[in-house]
MDTraj code that builds the backbone (N, CA, C; nanometers):
import mdtraj as md
import numpy as np

residues = "MET ARG SER GLY ALA VAL LYS ILE GLU GLU GLN LYS GLY PRO ARG SER THR GLY ASP ALA SER PHE ASP HIS LEU GLN ILE LEU PHE GLY ALA SER LYS LEU ASN TRP SER ASN VAL PHE PHE GLY PHE TYR LYS GLY GLY LYS PHE ASP GLN ASP GLY VAL LYS VAL GLY ASP ILE PHE GLU LYS ALA PHE ALA LEU LEU SER ASP PRO GLU ILE THR ASP LEU TYR VAL SER GLN ASN LEU PHE ARG GLU SER ARG LYS ASP GLU SER LEU ALA TRP LEU ASN ALA ASN TYR ILE ASP CYS ASP PHE TYR LYS MET ALA ALA HIS GLN ASP LYS PRO VAL ALA GLN VAL VAL LYS GLU ALA LEU ASP HIS LEU LYS GLU LEU LYS ILE PRO SER PRO THR MET THR VAL ARG SER GLY ARG GLY PHE GLN PHE ILE TRP ALA ILE ASP PRO ILE SER ILE PRO LYS GLU GLU LYS GLU LYS LYS LYS GLY SER PRO LYS LYS ALA ARG SER ALA ARG PRO ARG TRP ARG ALA VAL GLN THR HIS LEU GLN GLU ALA LEU ALA SER PHE GLY ALA ASP THR PRO TRP HIS SER ILE PRO ALA GLY SER SER GLY SER PRO GLY PRO SER THR ALA ARG MET ALA ARG TRP SER LYS".split()
xyz = np.array([
    [-1.4833, 0.0187, 0.0464],
    [-1.3802, 0.0202, -0.0565],
    [-1.4289, 0.0936, -0.1801],
    [-1.3363, 0.1663, -0.2434],
    [-1.3701, 0.2345, -0.3675],
    [-1.3192, 0.1509, -0.4834],
    [-1.4098, 0.0828, -0.5516],
    [-1.3699, -0.0020, -0.6632],
    [-1.3349, 0.0837, -0.7843],
    [-1.2580, 0.0230, -0.8730],
    [-1.2210, 0.0963, -0.9932],
    [-1.1403, 0.0086, -1.0846],
    [-1.0896, 0.0670, -1.1912],
    [-1.0115, -0.0096, -1.2871],
    [-0.8895, 0.0701, -1.3312],
    [-0.8288, 0.1394, -1.2375],
    [-0.7096, 0.2171, -1.2702],
    [-0.5911, 0.1228, -1.2826],
    [-0.5297, 0.1206, -1.3971],
    [-0.4157, 0.0329, -1.4206],
    [-0.2886, 0.1163, -1.4190],
    [-0.1986, 0.0825, -1.3300],
    [-0.0740, 0.1577, -1.3180],
    [0.0407, 0.0664, -1.3572],
    [0.1061, 0.0990, -1.4654],
    [0.2116, 0.0130, -1.5171],
    [0.3381, 0.0253, -1.4344],
    [0.4325, -0.0641, -1.4617],
    [0.5594, -0.0660, -1.3904],
    [0.6317, 0.0677, -1.4072],
    [0.6868, 0.1164, -1.2971],
    [0.7577, 0.2443, -1.3008],
    [0.9023, 0.2240, -1.3493],
    [0.9475, 0.3066, -1.4380],
    [1.0871, 0.3006, -1.4848],
    [1.1368, 0.4413, -1.5123],
    [1.2511, 0.4731, -1.4506],
    [1.3164, 0.6001, -1.4804],
    [1.2474, 0.7204, -1.4194],
    [1.2992, 0.8421, -1.4472],
    [1.2420, 0.9651, -1.3914],
    [1.0963, 0.9824, -1.4305],
    [1.0211, 1.0490, -1.3414],
    [0.8796, 1.0681, -1.3615],
    [0.8461, 1.2109, -1.4015],
    [0.7393, 1.2253, -1.4735],
    [0.6762, 1.3555, -1.4903],
    [0.5464, 1.3487, -1.4116],
    [0.4834, 1.4621, -1.3871],
    [0.3636, 1.4614, -1.3031],
    [0.2447, 1.3944, -1.3695],
    [0.2570, 1.3540, -1.4923],
    [0.1474, 1.2839, -1.5575],
    [0.1622, 1.1338, -1.5520],
    [0.2673, 1.0850, -1.4839],
    [0.2977, 0.9435, -1.4876],
    [0.2326, 0.8660, -1.3739],
    [0.2503, 0.7331, -1.3814],
    [0.1756, 0.6411, -1.2969],
    [0.1984, 0.6596, -1.1482],
    [0.3210, 0.6826, -1.1072],
    [0.3493, 0.6980, -0.9656],
    [0.2668, 0.8100, -0.9052],
    [0.2493, 0.9173, -0.9792],
    [0.1741, 1.0309, -0.9297],
    [0.0238, 1.0037, -0.9326],
    [-0.0208, 0.9202, -1.0261],
    [-0.1604, 0.8777, -1.0250],
    [-0.1907, 0.8027, -0.8958],
    [-0.0986, 0.7164, -0.8565],
    [-0.1109, 0.6393, -0.7333],
    [-0.1271, 0.7333, -0.6132],
    [-0.0380, 0.8318, -0.6011],
    [-0.0445, 0.9269, -0.4902],
    [-0.1701, 1.0128, -0.4971],
    [-0.2077, 1.0512, -0.6169],
    [-0.3239, 1.1388, -0.6334],
    [-0.4515, 1.0686, -0.5860],
    [-0.4653, 0.9418, -0.6211],
    [-0.5851, 0.8683, -0.5836],
    [-0.5951, 0.8532, -0.4323],
    [-0.4827, 0.8227, -0.3666],
    [-0.4862, 0.7993, -0.2225],
    [-0.4831, 0.9271, -0.1392],
    [-0.4034, 1.0254, -0.1826],
    [-0.3785, 1.1406, -0.0959],
    [-0.4066, 1.2765, -0.1598],
    [-0.4400, 1.2773, -0.2882],
    [-0.4519, 1.4040, -0.3594],
    [-0.5575, 1.4970, -0.3040],
    [-0.6660, 1.4406, -0.2496],
    [-0.7737, 1.5234, -0.1964],
    [-0.7580, 1.5517, -0.0476],
    [-0.6506, 1.4972, 0.0117],
    [-0.6333, 1.5119, 0.1557],
    [-0.5901, 1.6534, 0.1930],
    [-0.6504, 1.7060, 0.2975],
    [-0.6131, 1.8366, 0.3508],
    [-0.5420, 1.8224, 0.4846],
    [-0.4973, 1.7004, 0.5128],
    [-0.4330, 1.6710, 0.6411],
    [-0.2837, 1.6972, 0.6319],
    [-0.2474, 1.8237, 0.6161],
    [-0.1074, 1.8585, 0.5943],
    [-0.0183, 1.8328, 0.7152],
    [-0.0781, 1.8025, 0.8303],
    [0.0018, 1.7720, 0.9484],
    [0.0461, 1.6261, 0.9513],
    [-0.0138, 1.5403, 0.8679],
    [0.0185, 1.3980, 0.8693],
    [0.1237, 1.3648, 0.7641],
    [0.1847, 1.2468, 0.7784],
    [0.2994, 1.2093, 0.6960],
    [0.2734, 1.0875, 0.6085],
    [0.3247, 1.0958, 0.4876],
    [0.3396, 0.9802, 0.4002],
    [0.4865, 0.9406, 0.4074],
    [0.5138, 0.8113, 0.4184],
    [0.6526, 0.7664, 0.4284],
    [0.6992, 0.7017, 0.2986],
    [0.8156, 0.7447, 0.2528],
    [0.8821, 0.6836, 0.1389],
    [0.9992, 0.6007, 0.1906],
    [1.0107, 0.4792, 0.1416],
    [1.1255, 0.3954, 0.1708],
    [1.2027, 0.3715, 0.0425],
    [1.3340, 0.3569, 0.0538],
    [1.4134, 0.3395, -0.0684],
    [1.5479, 0.2752, -0.0364],
    [1.6020, 0.2096, -0.1383],
    [1.7363, 0.1540, -0.1301],
    [1.8314, 0.2460, -0.2064],
    [1.9351, 0.2898, -0.1372],
    [2.0360, 0.3754, -0.1979],
    [2.1730, 0.3268, -0.1534],
    [2.2576, 0.2939, -0.2491],
    [2.3879, 0.2386, -0.2158],
    [2.3779, 0.1054, -0.1442],
    [2.2705, 0.0314, -0.1743],
    [2.2522, -0.0993, -0.1135],
    [2.1946, -0.0968, 0.0264],
    [2.1665, 0.0226, 0.0801],
    [2.1136, 0.0347, 0.2155],
    [1.9723, 0.0928, 0.2121],
    [1.8863, 0.0392, 0.2996],
    [1.7495, 0.0881, 0.3063],
    [1.7397, 0.2101, 0.3966],
    [1.6631, 0.3080, 0.3530],
    [1.6364, 0.4266, 0.4331],
    [1.4910, 0.4662, 0.4102],
    [1.4372, 0.5518, 0.4953],
    [1.3009, 0.5994, 0.4772],
    [1.2915, 0.7444, 0.5209],
    [1.1917, 0.8129, 0.4669],
    [1.1752, 0.9548, 0.4956],
    [1.0265, 0.9875, 0.4949],
    [0.9803, 1.0513, 0.6010],
    [0.8418, 1.0931, 0.6089],
    [0.8262, 1.2370, 0.5642],
    [0.7247, 1.2646, 0.4825],
    [0.7003, 1.4006, 0.4343],
    [0.5530, 1.4352, 0.4542],
    [0.5254, 1.5620, 0.4760],
    [0.3886, 1.6068, 0.4923],
    [0.3104, 1.5842, 0.3626],
    [0.1807, 1.5652, 0.3768],
    [0.0962, 1.5346, 0.2617],
    [0.1128, 1.6369, 0.1499],
    [0.1254, 1.7637, 0.1859],
    [0.1374, 1.8681, 0.0845],
    [0.2657, 1.8643, 0.0051],
    [0.3651, 1.7878, 0.0527],
    [0.4962, 1.7824, -0.0133],
    [0.5228, 1.6500, -0.0840],
    [0.4234, 1.5613, -0.0922],
    [0.4509, 1.4260, -0.1411],
    [0.4879, 1.4219, -0.2890],
    [0.4273, 1.5075, -0.3700],
    [0.4562, 1.5010, -0.5130],
    [0.5976, 1.5497, -0.5434],
    [0.6385, 1.6551, -0.4761],
    [0.7752, 1.7057, -0.4938],
    [0.8770, 1.6024, -0.4465],
    [0.8487, 1.5387, -0.3325],
    [0.9402, 1.4377, -0.2791],
    [0.9462, 1.3166, -0.3707],
    [0.8319, 1.2715, -0.4192],
    [0.8284, 1.1555, -0.5080],
    [0.9083, 1.1816, -0.6346],
    [0.8946, 1.3016, -0.6908],
    [0.9682, 1.3342, -0.8123],
    [1.1184, 1.3304, -0.7861],
    [1.1620, 1.3843, -0.6713],
    [1.3041, 1.3863, -0.6386],
    [1.3593, 1.2444, -0.6229],
    [1.2848, 1.1583, -0.5559],
    [1.3312, 1.0221, -0.5338],
    [1.3333, 0.9414, -0.6634],
    [1.2295, 0.9566, -0.7437],
    [1.2226, 0.8824, -0.8696],
    [1.3272, 0.9290, -0.9702],
    [1.3724, 1.0520, -0.9547],
    [1.4722, 1.1074, -1.0464],
    [1.6155, 1.0786, -1.0024],
    [1.6331, 1.0283, -0.8815],
    [1.7669, 1.0024, -0.8276],
    [1.8199, 0.8715, -0.8862],
    [1.9262, 0.8752, -0.9674],
    [1.9773, 0.7539, -1.0316],
    [2.0400, 0.6550, -0.9338],
    [2.0723, 0.6982, -0.8123],
    [2.1341, 0.6102, -0.7139],
    [2.0313, 0.5270, -0.6371],
    [1.9044, 0.5632, -0.6494],
    [1.7987, 0.4898, -0.5799],
    [1.7475, 0.3780, -0.6688],
    [1.7379, 0.2585, -0.6111],
    [1.6878, 0.1441, -0.6887],
    [1.5392, 0.1263, -0.6595],
    [1.5064, 0.0436, -0.5629],
    [1.3647, 0.0209, -0.5326],
    [1.3110, 0.1311, -0.4428],
    [1.1874, 0.1705, -0.4702],
    [1.1218, 0.2784, -0.3964],
    [0.9860, 0.2299, -0.3478],
    [0.9531, 0.2656, -0.2246],
    [0.8288, 0.2219, -0.1620],
    [0.7543, 0.3431, -0.1070],
    [0.6216, 0.3284, -0.0929],
    [0.5426, 0.4375, -0.0363],
    [0.4369, 0.3789, 0.0558],
    [0.4175, 0.4428, 0.1712],
    [0.3147, 0.3962, 0.2643],
    [0.1770, 0.4241, 0.2070],
    [0.0819, 0.3375, 0.2402],
    [-0.0548, 0.3517, 0.1889],
    [-0.1470, 0.4209, 0.2882],
    [-0.0983, 0.4379, 0.4108],
    [-0.1741, 0.5054, 0.5149],
    [-0.0956, 0.6257, 0.5650],
    [-0.1604, 0.7119, 0.6409],
    [-0.0978, 0.8340, 0.6913],
    [-0.0590, 0.8182, 0.8375],
    [0.0558, 0.8745, 0.8729],
    [0.1108, 0.8569, 1.0066],
    [0.1469, 0.9906, 1.0709],
    [0.1760, 0.9832, 1.2007],
    [0.2194, 1.1022, 1.2739],
    [0.3721, 1.1076, 1.2732],
    [0.4360, 1.0737, 1.3854],
    [0.5798, 1.0913, 1.3970],
    [0.6615, 0.9850, 1.3246],
    [0.6120, 0.8616, 1.3178],
    [0.6913, 0.7523, 1.2620],
    [0.6003, 0.6543, 1.1900],
    [0.6612, 0.5650, 1.1124],
    [0.5842, 0.4643, 1.0376],
    [0.5679, 0.3397, 1.1237],
    [0.4869, 0.3540, 1.2265],
    [0.4562, 0.2428, 1.3157],
    [0.3056, 0.2396, 1.3387],
    [0.2547, 0.1215, 1.3707],
    [0.1114, 0.1082, 1.3925],
    [0.0607, 0.2066, 1.4971],
    [0.1385, 0.2244, 1.6049],
    [0.0921, 0.3125, 1.7121],
    [0.0951, 0.4598, 1.6733],
    [0.1615, 0.4925, 1.5619],
    [0.1671, 0.6301, 1.5139],
    [0.0687, 0.6551, 1.3998],
    [-0.0167, 0.5581, 1.3718],
    [-0.1134, 0.5693, 1.2624],
    [-0.2087, 0.6864, 1.2853],
    [-0.2290, 0.7665, 1.1803],
    [-0.3208, 0.8806, 1.1884],
    [-0.4489, 0.8572, 1.1093],
    [-0.4355, 0.8040, 0.9874],
    [-0.5512, 0.7777, 0.9019],
    [-0.5305, 0.6472, 0.8267],
    [-0.6367, 0.5693, 0.8166],
    [-0.6378, 0.4530, 0.7289],
    [-0.6904, 0.4975, 0.5929],
    [-0.6143, 0.4659, 0.4863],
    [-0.6498, 0.5110, 0.3523],
    [-0.6735, 0.3989, 0.2522],
    [-0.6194, 0.2798, 0.2803],
    [-0.6269, 0.1752, 0.1780],
    [-0.6026, 0.0371, 0.2370],
    [-0.6536, -0.0636, 0.1669],
    [-0.6121, -0.2024, 0.1846],
    [-0.5332, -0.2414, 0.0603],
    [-0.4434, -0.3364, 0.0724],
    [-0.3555, -0.3675, -0.0408],
    [-0.2961, -0.5066, -0.0262],
    [-0.2720, -0.5697, -0.1400],
    [-0.2147, -0.7038, -0.1443],
    [-0.1082, -0.7080, -0.2539],
    [0.0060, -0.7672, -0.2212],
    [0.1176, -0.7834, -0.3140],
    [0.1179, -0.9284, -0.3619],
    [0.1041, -0.9495, -0.4920],
    [0.0973, -1.0846, -0.5483],
    [0.2255, -1.1196, -0.6233],
    [0.3029, -1.2117, -0.5676],
    [0.4240, -1.2619, -0.6337],
    [0.3861, -1.3895, -0.7090],
    [0.3082, -1.3728, -0.8142],
    [0.2519, -1.4874, -0.8856],
    [0.3583, -1.5755, -0.9480],
    [0.4759, -1.5174, -0.9772],
    [0.5829, -1.5920, -1.0431],
    [0.6406, -1.7016, -0.9533],
    [0.6053, -1.7003, -0.8254],
    [0.6500, -1.8050, -0.7330],
    [0.5552, -1.9246, -0.7327],
    [0.4421, -1.9099, -0.7990],
    [0.3403, -2.0149, -0.7998],
    [0.3500, -2.0952, -0.9291],
    [0.3587, -2.2254, -0.9165],
    [0.3773, -2.3118, -1.0338],
    [0.2670, -2.2936, -1.1374],
    [0.1458, -2.2673, -1.0918],
    [0.0319, -2.2560, -1.1837],
    [0.0369, -2.1290, -1.2676],
    [0.1163, -2.0310, -1.2256],
    [0.1149, -1.9019, -1.2941],
    [0.2520, -1.8527, -1.3396],
    [0.3592, -1.9166, -1.3004],
    [0.4919, -1.8597, -1.3194],
    [0.5333, -1.8390, -1.4648],
    [0.4717, -1.9121, -1.5558],
    [0.5070, -1.8971, -1.6975],
    [0.4092, -1.8097, -1.7749],
    [0.3150, -1.7496, -1.7063],
    [0.2144, -1.6674, -1.7724],
    [0.2567, -1.5205, -1.7745],
    [0.2134, -1.4437, -1.8745],
    [0.2384, -1.2988, -1.8744],
    [0.1569, -1.2334, -1.7637],
    [0.2104, -1.1253, -1.7103],
    [0.1465, -1.0619, -1.5953],
    [0.0041, -1.0168, -1.6249],
    [-0.0213, -0.9674, -1.7471],
    [-0.1561, -0.9206, -1.7817],
    [-0.2586, -1.0330, -1.7702],
    [-0.2198, -1.1539, -1.8091],
    [-0.3107, -1.2677, -1.8009],
    [-0.3397, -1.3039, -1.6555],
    [-0.2352, -1.3002, -1.5721],
    [-0.2528, -1.3358, -1.4309],
    [-0.3386, -1.2317, -1.3603],
    [-0.3174, -1.1046, -1.3924],
    [-0.3994, -0.9983, -1.3333],
    [-0.5466, -1.0209, -1.3677],
    [-0.5740, -1.0519, -1.4946],
    [-0.7127, -1.0761, -1.5367],
    [-0.7725, -1.1955, -1.4613],
    [-0.6940, -1.3021, -1.4485],
    [-0.7433, -1.4199, -1.3771],
    [-0.7695, -1.3875, -1.2306],
    [-0.6823, -1.3074, -1.1713],
    [-0.7007, -1.2688, -1.0308],
    [-0.8253, -1.1823, -1.0145],
    [-0.8477, -1.0901, -1.1077],
    [-0.9671, -1.0054, -1.1017],
    [-1.0940, -1.0883, -1.1192],
    [-1.0890, -1.1849, -1.2097],
    [-1.2037, -1.2734, -1.2298],
    [-1.2306, -1.3555, -1.1035],
    [-1.1228, -1.3980, -1.0387],
    [-1.1349, -1.4754, -0.9150],
    [-1.2004, -1.3924, -0.8051],
    [-1.1593, -1.2669, -0.7928],
    [-1.2206, -1.1779, -0.6936],
    [-1.3693, -1.1592, -0.7219],
    [-1.4024, -1.1455, -0.8512],
    [-1.5429, -1.1276, -0.8894],
    [-1.6247, -1.2495, -0.8495],
    [-1.5694, -1.3694, -0.8708],
    [-1.6387, -1.4922, -0.8325],
    [-1.6630, -1.4973, -0.6821],
    [-1.5699, -1.4418, -0.6061],
    [-1.5817, -1.4417, -0.4602],
    [-1.6649, -1.3241, -0.4101],
    [-1.7127, -1.2418, -0.5029],
    [-1.7925, -1.1225, -0.4704],
    [-1.7142, -1.0223, -0.3856],
    [-1.5844, -1.0143, -0.4132],
    [-1.4978, -0.9141, -0.3506],
    [-1.4858, -0.7960, -0.4460],
    [-1.5045, -0.6736, -0.3993],
    [-1.4965, -0.5569, -0.4882],
    [-1.3636, -0.5507, -0.5645],
    [-1.3708, -0.5048, -0.6874],
    [-1.2489, -0.4894, -0.7667],
    [-1.1581, -0.3855, -0.7028],
    [-1.0267, -0.4038, -0.7118],
    [-0.9350, -0.3039, -0.6550],
    [-0.9455, -0.1708, -0.7278],
    [-0.9147, -0.0649, -0.6566],
    [-0.9136, 0.0685, -0.7162],
    [-0.7983, 0.0823, -0.8145],
    [-0.6856, 0.0180, -0.7810],
    [-0.5652, 0.0278, -0.8631],
    [-0.4989, -0.1080, -0.8776],
    [-0.4416, -0.1309, -0.9944],
    [-0.3529, -0.2440, -1.0168],
    [-0.2150, -0.1873, -1.0475],
    [-0.1173, -0.2211, -0.9637],
    [0.0158, -0.1625, -0.9752],
    [0.1176, -0.2704, -1.0084],
    [0.1926, -0.2522, -1.1158],
    [0.3035, -0.3430, -1.1461],
    [0.4162, -0.3172, -1.0475],
    [0.4732, -0.4245, -0.9946],
    [0.5791, -0.4124, -0.8952],
    [0.6842, -0.5176, -0.9222],
    [0.7925, -0.4777, -0.9893],
    [0.8955, -0.5749, -1.0227],
    [0.8365, -0.6846, -1.1096],
    [0.8476, -0.8090, -1.0645],
    [0.7960, -0.9227, -1.1409],
    [0.6509, -0.9545, -1.1062],
    [0.6002, -0.8943, -1.0001],
    [0.4633, -0.9209, -0.9577],
    [0.3729, -0.8015, -0.9791],
    [0.2650, -0.7987, -0.9024],
    [0.1729, -0.6854, -0.9099],
    [0.1057, -0.6667, -0.7748],
    [0.0464, -0.5501, -0.7560],
    [-0.0250, -0.5189, -0.6339],
    [-0.1674, -0.4763, -0.6678],
    [-0.2591, -0.5166, -0.5847],
    [-0.3950, -0.4646, -0.5886],
    [-0.4101, -0.3697, -0.4697],
    [-0.4632, -0.2519, -0.4952],
    [-0.4842, -0.1537, -0.3896],
    [-0.6299, -0.1102, -0.3904],
    [-0.6932, -0.1195, -0.2756],
    [-0.8310, -0.0760, -0.2581],
    [-0.8315, 0.0527, -0.1765],
    [-0.8603, 0.1647, -0.2400],
    [-0.8733, 0.2901, -0.1659],
    [-1.0016, 0.2843, -0.0841],
    [-0.9966, 0.3346, 0.0385],
    [-1.1148, 0.3376, 0.1245],
    [-1.1407, 0.4810, 0.1681],
    [-1.2626, 0.5081, 0.2109],
    [-1.2903, 0.6394, 0.2674],
    [-1.2050, 0.6540, 0.3929],
    [-1.1200, 0.7561, 0.4001],
    [-1.0250, 0.7678, 0.5111],
    [-1.0926, 0.7614, 0.6480],
    [-1.0293, 0.6869, 0.7379],
    [-1.0785, 0.6718, 0.8748],
    [-0.9748, 0.7301, 0.9696],
    [-1.0160, 0.8266, 1.0492],
    [-0.9260, 0.8906, 1.1446],
    [-0.9002, 0.8000, 1.2645],
    [-0.7742, 0.7935, 1.3068],
    [-0.7359, 0.7190, 1.4261],
    [-0.6875, 0.8195, 1.5297],
    [-0.7655, 0.8464, 1.6351],
    [-0.7243, 0.9451, 1.7355],
    [-0.5892, 0.9112, 1.7959],
    [-0.5121, 1.0135, 1.8270],
    [-0.3773, 0.9939, 1.8789],
    [-0.3764, 0.9134, 2.0075],
    [-0.4754, 0.9360, 2.0927],
    [-0.4774, 0.8688, 2.2220],
    [-0.5414, 0.7313, 2.2168],
    [-0.5843, 0.6904, 2.0940],
    [-0.6577, 0.5637, 2.0837],
    [-0.5693, 0.4441, 2.1154],
    [-0.6218, 0.3529, 2.1942],
    [-0.5627, 0.2227, 2.2170],
    [-0.6635, 0.1207, 2.1663],
    [-0.6156, 0.0207, 2.0941],
    [-0.7091, -0.0683, 2.0257],
    [-0.8104, -0.1340, 2.1189],
    [-0.7737, -0.1607, 2.2432],
    [-0.8657, -0.2280, 2.3335],
    [-0.9129, -0.1361, 2.4460],
    [-0.8946, -0.0083, 2.4282],
    [-0.9365, 0.0867, 2.5308],
    [-1.0876, 0.1033, 2.5257],
    [-1.1556, 0.0666, 2.6342],
    [-1.3008, 0.0662, 2.6343],
    [-1.3603, 0.2045, 2.6156],
    [-1.2882, 0.3075, 2.6552],
    [-1.3433, 0.4420, 2.6461],
    [-1.3311, 0.5049, 2.5096],
    [-1.2648, 0.4377, 2.4139],
    [-1.2474, 0.4942, 2.2808],
    [-1.3782, 0.4920, 2.2041],
    [-1.3986, 0.5902, 2.1150],
    [-1.5180, 0.5858, 2.0298],
    [-1.5253, 0.4535, 1.9554],
    [-1.6461, 0.4023, 1.9378],
    [-1.6624, 0.2700, 1.8783],
    [-1.5987, 0.2600, 1.7407],
    [-1.6176, 0.3619, 1.6561],
    [-1.5645, 0.3568, 1.5199],
    [-1.4127, 0.3487, 1.5216],
    [-1.3492, 0.4345, 1.6048],
    [-1.2042, 0.4354, 1.6109],
    [-1.1518, 0.3066, 1.6730],
    [-1.2221, 0.2577, 1.7776],
    [-1.1757, 0.1400, 1.8491],
    [-1.1753, 0.0174, 1.7584],
    [-1.2687, 0.0102, 1.6646],
    [-1.2817, -0.1079, 1.5804],
    [-1.2118, -0.0937, 1.4456],
    [-1.1549, 0.0227, 1.4150],
    [-1.1017, 0.0474, 1.2813],
    [-0.9861, -0.0441, 1.2469],
    [-0.8833, -0.0492, 1.3313],
    [-0.7668, -0.1303, 1.2996],
    [-0.7956, -0.2801, 1.2981],
    [-0.8673, -0.3347, 1.3958],
    [-0.9002, -0.4778, 1.3861],
    [-0.9790, -0.5121, 1.2602],
    [-1.0707, -0.4256, 1.2216],
    [-1.1491, -0.4516, 1.0997],
    [-1.0618, -0.4401, 0.9763],
    [-0.9738, -0.3413, 0.9761],
    [-0.8813, -0.3254, 0.8636],
    [-0.7950, -0.4497, 0.8500],
    [-0.7439, -0.5000, 0.9624],
    [-0.6607, -0.6199, 0.9596],
    [-0.7400, -0.7424, 0.9136],
    [-0.8660, -0.7500, 0.9546],
    [-0.9499, -0.8618, 0.9112],
    [-0.9682, -0.8599, 0.7599],
    [-0.9857, -0.7400, 0.7031],
    [-0.9979, -0.7271, 0.5576],
    [-0.8671, -0.7692, 0.4906],
    [-0.7529, -0.7241, 0.5450],
    [-0.6229, -0.7627, 0.4890],
    [-0.6080, -0.9145, 0.4854],
    [-0.6391, -0.9791, 0.5960],
    [-0.6265, -1.1244, 0.6043],
    [-0.7197, -1.1929, 0.5051],
    [-0.8427, -1.1425, 0.4937],
    [-0.9396, -1.2006, 0.4001],
    [-0.8900, -1.1882, 0.2558],
    [-0.8347, -1.0721, 0.2204],
    [-0.7845, -1.0522, 0.0847],
    [-0.6648, -1.1428, 0.0568],
    [-0.5765, -1.1574, 0.1551],
    [-0.4599, -1.2442, 0.1376],
    [-0.5028, -1.3886, 0.1160],
    [-0.5983, -1.4336, 0.1942],
    [-0.6465, -1.5709, 0.1797],
    [-0.7155, -1.5909, 0.0440],
    [-0.7897, -1.4894, -0.0015],
    [-0.8596, -1.4997, -0.1293],
    [-0.7632, -1.5081, -0.2465],
    [-0.6472, -1.4426, -0.2326],
    [-0.5505, -1.4360, -0.3435],
    [-0.4253, -1.5206, -0.3183],
    [-0.4335, -1.6122, -0.2223],
    [-0.3179, -1.6953, -0.1894],
    [-0.2678, -1.7751, -0.3092],
    [-0.3586, -1.8217, -0.3943],
    [-0.3185, -1.9022, -0.5100],
    [-0.2465, -1.8191, -0.6163],
    [-0.2509, -1.6862, -0.6008],
    [-0.1803, -1.5964, -0.6922],
    [-0.0518, -1.5415, -0.6289],
    [-0.0096, -1.6036, -0.5197],
    [0.1157, -1.5642, -0.4559],
    [0.1036, -1.4448, -0.3651],
    [-0.0166, -1.4206, -0.3087],
    [-0.0348, -1.3063, -0.2186],
    [0.0567, -1.3201, -0.0981],
    [0.1312, -1.2133, -0.0681],
    [0.2193, -1.2122, 0.0480],
    [0.1391, -1.2276, 0.1756],
    [0.1972, -1.2976, 0.2732],
    [0.1373, -1.3014, 0.4058],
    [0.1302, -1.1594, 0.4571],
    [0.0117, -1.1083, 0.4920],
    [-0.0058, -0.9654, 0.5138],
    [0.0624, -0.9078, 0.6358],
    [0.1116, -0.9922, 0.7281],
    [0.1782, -0.9344, 0.8442],
    [0.3270, -0.9186, 0.8210],
    [0.3760, -0.9490, 0.7014],
    [0.5145, -0.9203, 0.6673],
    [0.5222, -0.7785, 0.6116],
    [0.5937, -0.6919, 0.6801],
    [0.6053, -0.5537, 0.6355],
    [0.7069, -0.5454, 0.5230],
    [0.6877, -0.4516, 0.4315],
    [0.7802, -0.4319, 0.3205],
    [0.8344, -0.2903, 0.3247],
    [0.9692, -0.2747, 0.3253],
    [1.0650, -0.3786, 0.3567],
    [1.1049, -0.3744, 0.5027],
    [1.0860, -0.2608, 0.5711],
    [1.1217, -0.2512, 0.7122],
    [1.0176, -0.3223, 0.7961],
    [1.0588, -0.3857, 0.9052],
    [0.9687, -0.4632, 0.9883],
    [0.8564, -0.3797, 1.0459],
    [0.7470, -0.4468, 1.0819],
    [0.6340, -0.3781, 1.1415],
    [0.6655, -0.3444, 1.2858],
    [0.5700, -0.2815, 1.3525],
    [0.5925, -0.2377, 1.4892],
    [0.5867, -0.3519, 1.5889],
    [0.5531, -0.4719, 1.5447],
    [0.5510, -0.5856, 1.6331],
    [0.4122, -0.6240, 1.6806],
    [0.3101, -0.5465, 1.6450],
    [0.1750, -0.5812, 1.6850],
    [0.1279, -0.7002, 1.6030],
    [0.0406, -0.7860, 1.6587],
    [-0.0018, -0.9065, 1.5873],
    [-0.0887, -0.8749, 1.4674],
    [-0.0803, -0.9617, 1.3665],
    [-0.1646, -0.9446, 1.2490],
    [-0.1046, -0.8494, 1.1482],
    [-0.1790, -0.8194, 1.0411],
    [-0.1302, -0.7321, 0.9350],
    [-0.0907, -0.5943, 0.9870],
    [0.0136, -0.5388, 0.9286],
    [0.0634, -0.4087, 0.9727],
    [0.0076, -0.2956, 0.8873],
    [-0.0391, -0.1894, 0.9524],
    [-0.0843, -0.0717, 0.8791],
    [0.0332, 0.0024, 0.8168],
    [0.1563, -0.0341, 0.8565],
    [0.2758, 0.0365, 0.8113],
    [0.3328, -0.0198, 0.6816],
    [0.2684, -0.1190, 0.6262],
    [0.3182, -0.1808, 0.5031],
    [0.3299, -0.0781, 0.3905],
    [0.4306, -0.0957, 0.3065],
    [0.4511, -0.0043, 0.1944],
    [0.4251, -0.0753, 0.0620],
    [0.3821, 0.0007, -0.0367],
    [0.3692, -0.0495, -0.1725],
    [0.4963, -0.0175, -0.2478],
    [0.5378, -0.1083, -0.3338],
    [0.6658, -0.0933, -0.4038],
    [0.6470, -0.0306, -0.5412],
    [0.7337, 0.0671, -0.5700],
    [0.7482, 0.1187, -0.7063],
    [0.8819, 0.0688, -0.7579],
    [0.8840, 0.0027, -0.8712],
    [1.0100, -0.0434, -0.9298],
    [1.0682, 0.0658, -1.0193],
    [1.1991, 0.0832, -1.0104],
    [1.2639, 0.1829, -1.0968],
    [1.3428, 0.1135, -1.2053],
])
top = md.Topology()
chain = top.add_chain()
for i, resn in enumerate(residues, 1):
    res = top.add_residue(resn, chain, resSeq=i)
    for name in ("N", "CA", "C"):
        top.add_atom(name, md.element.get_by_symbol(name[0]), res)
traj = md.Trajectory(xyz[None], top)
């Protein structure tokens, strides 16, 4: 994990390239040369959810268009890179671990300002000797912690239990899921979402946390 202290405030209204949403994309995908792989954006427009996959080289232009569209309400972005679709079996690269904390649902924190809860959560992680997240993202009434990782390639033909797969690739997704579960359990008292619930479209149905989960940008 790449620790850091990048604070990304709640997104509101149209973006310029110097704003938080683009910082988020830059940290995860800005150095990527994998122009054949896709980042997926999900969004609500006219009360209906839709999603669109774009090549890595086009993500900033696409993000600006979506954030500038007044008809779009909530906007989401995948944290990992995919091939044809946003499903676990279409995963191309693992880029991050992430946890969504709906602290306002927890009696111990619901009346506190978000900045105070974020600090308490960071202190809690430090006590547990868990690396600090690379990014803290405001999301509606809650917040997200995102840990950028050194990208791990997932071969197209890889099957998680296929004995002939390279050891690193074969163990990548189970280890990633184990980290997701560990982070969720560590932050459960701060309203951490159960990690196998995909946001907002359902996961591919594989057990455990989904690599297809999206991070939310509030407009």
